[in-house]
Structure formats: structure tokens, C-alpha cells
C-alpha positions in Angstrom: -5.4 6.6 3.2 -6.3 6.3 6.9 -3.7 5.4 9.5 -5.6 2.3 10.5 -5.8 1.0 7.0 -2.0 1.6 6.7 -1.3 -0.2 9.9 -3.5 -3.2 9.0 -1.9 -3.6 5.6 -0.2 -6.9 4.7 3.5 -7.2 5.7 5.9 -5.8 3.1 7.5 -8.3 0.8 11.2 -7.4 0.2 13.2 -8.6 -2.7 17.0 -8.9 -2.6 19.0 -6.9 -5.1 19.8 -10.2 -7.0 16.1 -11.0 -7.2 15.3 -7.4 -8.3 18.0 -7.5 -11.0 16.4 -10.6 -12.5 12.9 -9.0 -12.3 14.3 -5.9 -13.9 15.9 -7.9 -16.7 12.5 -9.5 -17.3 10.8 -6.1 -17.6 9.1 -5.6 -14.3 7.5 -2.2 -13.4 9.8 -0.1 -11.2 8.6 2.8 -9.1 11.3 5.1 -7.6 10.0 6.9 -4.6 12.9 9.2 -4.0 12.6 12.9 -4.5 13.0 14.3 -8.0 16.5 15.7 -7.4 17.6 12.2 -6.2 16.0 10.5 -9.2 17.7 12.8 -11.7 21.1 12.1 -10.1 20.8 8.5 -11.1 18.0 5.9 -11.3 17.4 2.4 -12.4 16.7 2.3 -16.2 13.0 2.4 -16.9 12.0 3.5 -13.4 9.0 5.7 -13.0 9.4 8.5 -10.5 6.6 9.0 -7.9 8.1 10.6 -4.8 6.9 9.1 -1.5 5.4 12.5 -0.7 3.1 12.2 -3.8 2.4 8.5 -3.6 -0.9 8.5 -1.7 -2.5 10.9 -4.3 -0.9 9.2 -7.3 -1.4 5.5 -6.4 -4.3 5.3 -8.8 -1.8 5.7 -11.7 -0.3 2.3 -10.9 -1.8 -1.0 -12.2 -3.3 -3.4 -9.7 -2.9 -6.5 -11.9 0.9 -6.8 -11.8 3.7 -6.7 -9.3 5.5 -3.5 -8.8 9.1 -3.2 -7.6 9.5 -0.1 -5.4 13.0 1.4 -4.9 14.4 4.3 -3.0 17.9 5.2 -1.9 18.5 2.5 0.7 15.3 0.5 1.2 13.6 2.5 4.0 11.2 4.7 2.0 10.5 1.8 -0.4 9.2 -0.3 2.5 6.9 2.5 3.6 5.7 2.9 -0.1 5.2 -0.8 -0.6 3.1 -0.9 2.5 1.0 2.1 1.4 0.5 0.5 -2.0 -0.4 -2.8 -0.5 -3.1 -1.2 1.5 -4.4 0.3 -1.7 -4.6 -3.1 -3.4 -1.3 -2.9 -5.3 1.1 -5.9 -5.2 4.3 -4.0 -4.4 7.7 -5.3 -3.3 10.4 -3.3 -1.7 13.9 -3.6 -3.1 16.4 -4.2 -0.3 19.4 -1.9 -0.4 17.8 0.4 -2.9 19.6 2.4 -5.6 22.7 2.7 -3.5 23.2 -1.1 -3.6 22.3 -1.1 -7.3 25.0 1.5 -8.0 27.5 -0.1 -5.6 27.3 -3.3 -7.8 28.0 -1.1 -10.8 24.7 -1.9 -12.4 23.4 0.7 -15.0 22.1 4.0 -13.9 20.3 6.7 -16.0 21.4 10.2 -15.0 19.8 13.6 -15.7 16.6 12.2 -17.2 13.4 14.1 -16.3 11.0 12.0 -14.2 8.4 10.0 -16.1 
């Protein structure tokens, strides 16, 4: 993806942790953009691991006909990822607060699972 295409992408839509929890309960697609070692230490149940460093070359793996919730540790990388995906035609939302906020609220985490 070229830098101009990235910079011209739509503004990133962010969802609050509360909104994300409802979307997650309803079965939304979740992409975790943290590195593999972070993902295996604890991730949102059902999240697919695509590290930010691999996202540009793996974006084609994601559907363009549904909304994707993108999560990272705190919300920074997920904003970058959502912007990248948006410029590739994917409807992606960044989860504010990330996995840290999810864990802080004592919501379920899966530990030790290999990335899928």
C-alpha cells in the first residue's frame, strides 16, 4: 500500500470497550494485530492473529463484506491497522483501550493458544 493511499484513507472509526463487548457477544470478526508472543499471553476469545507487521501482505485474507473489530494492546496499533484496512476496502473498527482494557474489566482471555 502506498503512503498516499494510507494518508487519504477514511478516518478510523473507534468503538468503546462496551460497544466491542456487545459486538463480540454477537459474533463479530476480531483481528488481533499484536505480535505472536503477545497474542499467546492472552487474547480475546475467537480473535484471529495477524500482527501489524504482516497486515499489509495478509489483508486479502479478510472479508470485505463485513465489519471487522481490530484490537491490540492499548488501541494505538489497532488504529493504524484499521486505517490500513480501510484503505484496502475493509470496514474495520479500532477497539479503544485494547486487550489491556478488556483484561482490566476481567473479561475472558484465552492464553497459550497458537495464533489462528
